[in-house]
Structures are given as C-alpha cells and as structure tokens.
Residue frames relative to the residue before (quaternion, step in Angstrom):
aa qw qx qy qz dx dy dz
X 1.0000 0.0000 0.0000 0.0000 0.00 0.00 0.00
X 0.3777 -0.7212 0.5383 0.2180 3.56 -0.91 0.93
X 0.3757 -0.7203 0.5309 0.2412 3.55 -0.83 0.97
X 0.5158 -0.6555 0.4454 0.3255 3.58 -0.97 0.80
X 0.5407 -0.6104 0.4790 0.3251 3.51 -1.18 0.68
X 0.4916 -0.6515 0.4710 0.3346 3.62 -0.88 0.82
X 0.6211 -0.5620 0.3781 0.3941 3.57 -1.11 0.57
X 0.5687 -0.6148 0.4352 0.3306 3.53 -1.09 0.77
X 0.2873 -0.7356 0.5920 0.1610 3.52 -1.21 0.65
X 0.1359 0.8156 -0.5408 0.1547 3.55 0.60 1.20
X 0.0169 -0.7803 0.6241 -0.0374 3.53 -0.61 1.20
X 0.4872 -0.6781 0.4521 0.3138 3.61 -0.69 1.01
X 0.2559 -0.7624 0.5824 0.1184 3.54 -1.02 0.91
X 0.2980 -0.7580 0.5474 0.1921 3.59 -0.73 1.00
X 0.7339 -0.4483 0.2848 0.4235 3.57 -1.30 0.24
X 0.6535 0.5172 -0.3198 0.4507 3.59 0.97 -0.79
X 0.6526 0.4944 -0.3084 0.4844 3.60 0.95 -0.85
X 0.6417 0.5309 -0.3197 0.4519 3.56 0.99 -0.86
X 0.6447 0.5262 -0.3138 0.4572 3.59 0.95 -0.90
X 0.6538 0.5034 -0.3079 0.4737 3.59 0.96 -0.87
X 0.6313 0.5365 -0.3266 0.4550 3.58 0.99 -0.84
X 0.6776 0.4809 -0.2904 0.4746 3.60 0.85 -0.95
X 0.6452 0.5106 -0.3248 0.4663 3.61 0.98 -0.77
X 0.6408 0.5383 -0.3183 0.4453 3.59 1.00 -0.85
X 0.8025 0.2783 -0.1162 0.5148 3.56 1.01 -0.83
X 0.2517 0.8015 -0.5051 0.1978 3.59 1.21 0.49
X 0.6310 0.5468 -0.3392 0.4333 3.61 0.98 -0.77
X 0.6348 0.5306 -0.3131 0.4663 3.57 1.01 -0.84
X 0.6700 0.4963 -0.2898 0.4699 3.58 0.90 -0.97
X 0.6682 0.4922 -0.3006 0.4700 3.59 0.92 -0.89
X 0.6306 0.5423 -0.3394 0.4394 3.59 0.96 -0.81
X 0.6607 0.4925 -0.3093 0.4746 3.58 0.93 -0.84
X 0.6426 0.5128 -0.3264 0.4663 3.60 0.95 -0.83
X 0.6510 0.5091 -0.3144 0.4671 3.61 0.97 -0.82
X 0.6627 0.5300 -0.3098 0.4289 3.56 1.01 -0.79
X 0.7807 0.3453 -0.1667 0.4934 3.59 1.07 -0.67
X 0.7665 0.3060 -0.1763 0.5364 3.64 1.18 -0.26
X 0.3304 -0.7470 0.5502 0.1735 3.55 -0.77 1.07
X 0.7231 0.4479 -0.2267 0.4745 3.56 0.94 -0.94
X 0.5315 -0.6574 0.4393 0.3038 3.59 -0.92 0.93
X 0.6393 0.5181 -0.3246 0.4663 3.59 1.01 -0.76
X 0.6415 0.5091 -0.3189 0.4770 3.60 1.00 -0.78
X 0.6298 0.5318 -0.3373 0.4547 3.58 1.00 -0.80
X 0.6521 0.5069 -0.3150 0.4675 3.57 0.94 -0.85
X 0.6278 0.5322 -0.3296 0.4626 3.59 1.01 -0.80
X 0.6661 0.4922 -0.3023 0.4719 3.57 0.93 -0.89
X 0.6401 0.5242 -0.3269 0.4567 3.59 0.92 -0.88
X 0.6697 0.4878 -0.2975 0.4745 3.60 0.92 -0.87
X 0.6605 0.4983 -0.3117 0.4673 3.59 0.97 -0.81
X 0.6091 0.5320 -0.3504 0.4725 3.60 1.06 -0.69
X 0.6582 0.5070 -0.3100 0.4623 3.57 0.88 -0.94
X 0.6502 0.5156 -0.3098 0.4642 3.57 0.96 -0.86
X 0.6883 0.4718 -0.2889 0.4692 3.60 0.86 -0.90
X 0.6041 0.5300 -0.3524 0.4796 3.59 1.10 -0.64
X 0.6485 0.5217 -0.3092 0.4601 3.58 0.94 -0.90
X 0.6868 0.4965 -0.2821 0.4496 3.55 0.88 -0.98
X 0.7653 0.3534 -0.1936 0.5019 3.58 1.06 -0.66
X 0.3369 0.7798 -0.4810 0.2172 3.60 1.24 0.15
X 0.6458 0.5205 -0.3329 0.4486 3.63 1.05 -0.63
X 0.6723 0.4853 -0.2961 0.4742 3.61 1.23 -0.33
X 0.4741 0.6694 -0.4553 0.3462 3.61 1.25 -0.08
X 0.2177 -0.7744 0.5878 0.0855 3.54 -0.77 1.14
X 0.3661 -0.7911 0.4557 0.1802 3.55 -0.42 1.26
X 0.4978 0.6291 -0.4445 0.3985 3.60 1.23 0.02
X 0.7172 0.4015 -0.2253 0.5232 3.58 1.22 -0.45
X 0.6343 -0.5375 0.3971 0.3886 3.56 -1.26 0.44
X 0.5636 -0.5882 0.4641 0.3479 3.55 -1.13 0.71
X 0.6578 0.5440 -0.3171 0.4132 3.55 0.94 -0.93
X 0.6060 0.5471 -0.3654 0.4471 3.61 1.04 -0.66
X 0.6658 0.4990 -0.2888 0.4736 3.56 0.92 -0.95
X 0.6838 0.4870 -0.2853 0.4624 3.59 0.88 -0.96
X 0.6317 0.5269 -0.3336 0.4604 3.59 0.93 -0.86
X 0.6633 0.5233 -0.3203 0.4284 3.57 0.81 -0.99
X 0.6934 0.4588 -0.2745 0.4831 3.59 0.85 -0.94
X 0.6802 0.4988 -0.3015 0.4445 3.59 0.82 -0.97
X 0.6677 0.4856 -0.3079 0.4728 3.60 0.92 -0.82
X 0.6332 0.5208 -0.3440 0.4578 3.60 0.95 -0.76
X 0.6604 0.4927 -0.3089 0.4752 3.59 0.94 -0.88
X 0.6931 0.4883 -0.2875 0.4456 3.60 0.81 -1.01
X 0.6645 0.4948 -0.3101 0.4664 3.59 0.92 -0.85
X 0.6312 0.5205 -0.3288 0.4717 3.59 0.98 -0.81
X 0.6574 0.5003 -0.3029 0.4752 3.57 0.93 -0.92
X 0.6420 0.5386 -0.3114 0.4481 3.58 0.92 -0.96
X 0.6885 0.4741 -0.2864 0.4681 3.58 0.84 -0.96
X 0.6525 0.5123 -0.3136 0.4620 3.58 0.95 -0.86
X 0.6959 0.4685 -0.2744 0.4701 3.59 0.87 -0.92
X 0.6148 0.5565 -0.3507 0.4351 3.58 1.02 -0.74
X 0.6467 0.5168 -0.3212 0.4599 3.57 1.04 -0.74
X 0.7377 0.4370 -0.2251 0.4628 3.58 1.09 -0.69
X 0.7419 0.3640 -0.2135 0.5210 3.58 1.20 -0.26
X 0.4093 -0.6558 0.5573 0.3030 3.53 -1.17 0.50
X 0.7407 0.3540 -0.2884 0.4929 3.52 -1.13 0.61
X 0.5040 -0.6528 0.4866 0.2881 3.51 -1.30 0.14
X 0.3993 -0.6276 0.6001 0.2944 3.51 -1.23 0.55
X 0.1259 -0.8118 0.5650 0.0773 3.55 -0.81 0.86
X 0.6354 -0.5444 0.3970 0.3773 3.48 -1.27 0.55
X 0.4631 -0.6576 0.5177 0.2916 3.55 -1.00 0.81
X 0.5519 -0.6414 0.4092 0.3413 3.62 -0.88 0.81
X 0.7019 0.4573 -0.2692 0.4751 3.59 1.16 -0.42
X 0.3415 0.7912 -0.4705 0.1899 3.61 1.22 0.03
X 0.7539 0.3633 -0.2210 0.5008 3.59 0.82 -0.87
X 0.7432 0.4301 -0.2334 0.4563 3.57 0.96 -0.77
X 0.4473 0.7256 -0.4503 0.2657 3.61 1.19 -0.19
X 0.6583 0.5123 -0.3223 0.4476 3.60 0.91 -0.80
X 0.6730 0.4872 -0.2893 0.4754 3.58 1.11 -0.65
X 0.3072 -0.7908 0.4738 0.2360 3.61 1.31 -0.18
X 0.2669 0.7620 -0.5446 0.2269 3.59 0.89 0.87
X 0.6606 -0.5255 0.3667 0.3911 3.56 -1.27 0.30
X 0.7164 -0.3597 0.2515 0.5424 3.56 1.13 -0.48
X 0.5773 -0.6159 0.4047 0.3516 3.54 -1.13 0.50
X 0.4931 -0.6262 0.5138 0.3172 3.52 -1.25 0.49
X 0.7402 -0.4244 0.2834 0.4378 3.54 -1.32 0.09
X 0.6644 0.4998 -0.3109 0.4606 3.60 0.96 -0.84
X 0.6325 0.5046 -0.3345 0.4831 3.60 1.03 -0.72
X 0.6195 0.5404 -0.3299 0.4641 3.57 1.03 -0.81
X 0.6455 0.5127 -0.3181 0.4682 3.58 0.98 -0.83
X 0.6488 0.5101 -0.3146 0.4690 3.57 0.95 -0.88
X 0.6590 0.5065 -0.3158 0.4577 3.61 0.91 -0.84
X 0.6148 0.5289 -0.3458 0.4720 3.59 1.07 -0.66
X 0.6503 0.5060 -0.3101 0.4743 3.57 1.01 -0.83
X 0.6437 0.5109 -0.3171 0.4734 3.60 0.97 -0.84
X 0.6349 0.5557 -0.3212 0.4300 3.56 1.03 -0.83
X 0.6482 0.5304 -0.3156 0.4460 3.57 1.13 -0.59
X 0.5457 0.6155 -0.3970 0.4071 3.60 1.26 -0.21
X 0.5808 -0.5469 0.4603 0.3895 3.54 -1.28 0.30
X 0.7191 -0.4761 0.2977 0.4095 3.55 -1.25 0.40
X 0.7128 0.4443 -0.2791 0.4655 3.62 0.82 -0.89
X 0.6347 0.5110 -0.3353 0.4730 3.59 1.03 -0.70
X 0.6163 0.5374 -0.3353 0.4679 3.56 1.07 -0.77
X 0.6383 0.5181 -0.3250 0.4674 3.60 0.97 -0.85
X 0.6453 0.5300 -0.3161 0.4503 3.57 0.93 -0.91
X 0.6794 0.4826 -0.2901 0.4705 3.58 0.87 -0.92
X 0.6558 0.5109 -0.3236 0.4518 3.60 0.91 -0.84
X 0.6334 0.5136 -0.3280 0.4770 3.58 1.01 -0.78
X 0.6545 0.5125 -0.3082 0.4625 3.57 0.94 -0.89
X 0.6789 0.4928 -0.2858 0.4633 3.59 0.90 -0.93
X 0.6508 0.5051 -0.3049 0.4779 3.55 1.21 -0.49
X 0.5460 -0.6602 0.3742 0.3549 3.57 1.30 0.09
X 0.3880 0.7161 -0.4894 0.3116 3.58 1.20 0.40
X 0.4595 -0.6968 0.4763 0.2766 3.59 -0.91 0.92
X 0.6941 -0.5129 0.3281 0.3842 3.55 -1.27 0.54
X 0.6500 0.5204 -0.3268 0.4472 3.60 0.94 -0.83
X 0.6703 0.4836 -0.2995 0.4766 3.60 0.96 -0.81
X 0.6126 0.5279 -0.3477 0.4746 3.60 1.03 -0.74
X 0.6401 0.5289 -0.3188 0.4571 3.57 0.95 -0.89
X 0.6632 0.5040 -0.3017 0.4639 3.58 0.96 -0.88
X 0.6603 0.5109 -0.3076 0.4565 3.59 0.96 -0.86
X 0.7827 0.3629 -0.1758 0.4741 3.57 0.83 -1.02
X 0.4266 -0.7297 0.4461 0.2941 3.58 1.26 -0.19
X 0.5579 0.5474 -0.4213 0.4600 3.57 1.04 0.80
X 0.6171 -0.5560 0.3937 0.3938 3.59 -1.23 0.25
X 0.6333 -0.5368 0.4016 0.3866 3.55 -1.25 0.49
X 0.6554 0.5049 -0.3191 0.4623 3.60 0.97 -0.81
X 0.6141 0.5370 -0.3369 0.4701 3.59 1.12 -0.69
X 0.6005 0.5483 -0.3536 0.4622 3.60 1.07 -0.74
X 0.6778 0.5003 -0.2924 0.4525 3.58 0.83 -0.98
X 0.6675 0.5007 -0.2976 0.4638 3.55 0.92 -0.93
X 0.6739 0.4925 -0.2987 0.4627 3.57 0.86 -0.97
X 0.6506 0.5227 -0.3249 0.4450 3.59 0.95 -0.83
X 0.6311 0.5303 -0.3301 0.4599 3.56 0.97 -0.83
X 0.6815 0.4783 -0.2839 0.4755 3.58 0.90 -0.94
X 0.6693 0.4987 -0.3041 0.4592 3.58 0.97 -0.85
X 0.6128 0.5368 -0.3525 0.4604 3.60 1.02 -0.73
X 0.6629 0.4939 -0.3029 0.4742 3.58 0.93 -0.87
X 0.6485 0.5163 -0.3071 0.4675 3.57 0.97 -0.90
X 0.6773 0.4841 -0.2884 0.4730 3.59 0.93 -0.90
X 0.6190 0.5440 -0.3459 0.4485 3.59 1.00 -0.77
X 0.6750 0.4880 -0.2924 0.4698 3.58 0.91 -0.92
X 0.6659 0.4993 -0.2990 0.4667 3.57 0.93 -0.92
X 0.6376 0.5302 -0.3196 0.4585 3.57 1.04 -0.83
X 0.6648 0.4977 -0.3015 0.4684 3.57 0.89 -0.95
X 0.6446 0.5203 -0.3216 0.4586 3.58 0.98 -0.81
X 0.6765 0.4785 -0.2933 0.4768 3.59 0.92 -0.89
X 0.6341 0.5338 -0.3315 0.4506 3.56 1.02 -0.78
X 0.6467 0.4990 -0.3130 0.4846 3.59 0.98 -0.83
X 0.6493 0.5156 -0.3203 0.4582 3.58 0.96 -0.84
X 0.6447 0.5129 -0.3220 0.4665 3.59 1.01 -0.76
X 0.6497 0.5245 -0.3126 0.4528 3.57 0.98 -0.85
X 0.7417 0.3755 -0.2170 0.5117 3.56 1.03 -0.76
X 0.5134 -0.6710 0.4084 0.3455 3.59 1.29 0.10
X 0.2946 0.8016 -0.4688 0.2256 3.56 1.22 0.56
X 0.7084 -0.4887 0.3351 0.3835 3.52 -1.37 0.04
X 0.6569 0.5032 -0.3287 0.4553 3.62 1.20 -0.20
X 0.2351 0.8032 -0.5164 0.1817 3.56 1.16 0.51
X 0.6367 -0.5211 0.4064 0.3974 3.53 -1.25 0.48
X 0.6135 -0.5750 0.4000 0.3648 3.51 -1.07 0.88
C-alpha cells in the first residue's frame, strides 16, 4: 500500500520575499537561459518569463522541498518551451553559450576542453541537456527526478548513457580538432 503524501506546506510569499528568492537564485536562472538561448535578447525574454512564471506559481511552492528544485522545474520548463518554439521558427540550431556552466563562477571563460564539452552538450536534445546541466550543477538524483518528472532510477540510467554518449562525442571532437577537422571548436 502506498502511503499518502503529507499535506503540502504552502505558505503565501509576499513581493519582498519573492524578490529575495529571485535574487538568491539569479545565477541559476541565468545559467539556464544561457544554456538554451544563444541570443542576448532571447535570454532576457526567458529570464523575464521565468520570473513571471515563478511569481504566478509562488502560492504553489511547497516549503518542504528545496527552493532550487521548484525554480529549476519552472525555469527548465520555460527555457525548453522557448527553445522548442524558437527552433521551429529559425533555421539552424541554437547552441549552448560557452559560459553556461561557468557563468555562476564568474570565470574569465572556458578553456578549450570545456568549450568542446559544451559543444557536445549542445548537440543533446532539450531534456537530455537539462539532465546534464542539473547533474553538472551538483543536483542529487532525487531532486533531478523531481524537476524533470522522471523516476530516480531513470535519472541514473539516463545519466550513465549520456556520460558514455558525451565521452564518445568529446573524444571524436578532440581527435577532429587535433587533425584540424571540420568539428573544430567554434
């Protein structure tokens, strides 16, 4: 018998609390926007839409769960929806910004190997890219499962397959770069 889920702990969030929450997690929101939008204007649109969707759903935030789980879920849904919508309207692919993973760390920019890895991640589908970004951000499997709406075991299985896929793609790109091939870093 499945035990019932405990009652939600939804406490209304006022504008001041909401503003503090968004400021606390601005790096996370920006990182997701950078990962799914090449154009600066598109990134700003996604960031604004994430903030709007967070505001609209603030009454549904259950304080028993991490803020980041709630924010990731909303931000990824907004970014993936935007990515899919824009991809249909534009020729070519939107690619991950080279600073997507390192932006929160405020580094000068990624090295060549990081750039290669980001190119490989960019070739993934929208949901696989989200899974990898969550993993690279140090989010645990249970939280990733909650954000993406899949089982914890599915997270582990998908990550194992994606790591292998990325390793092969990375090695292939690295060899191509060494030989001056067409898959050189942007």
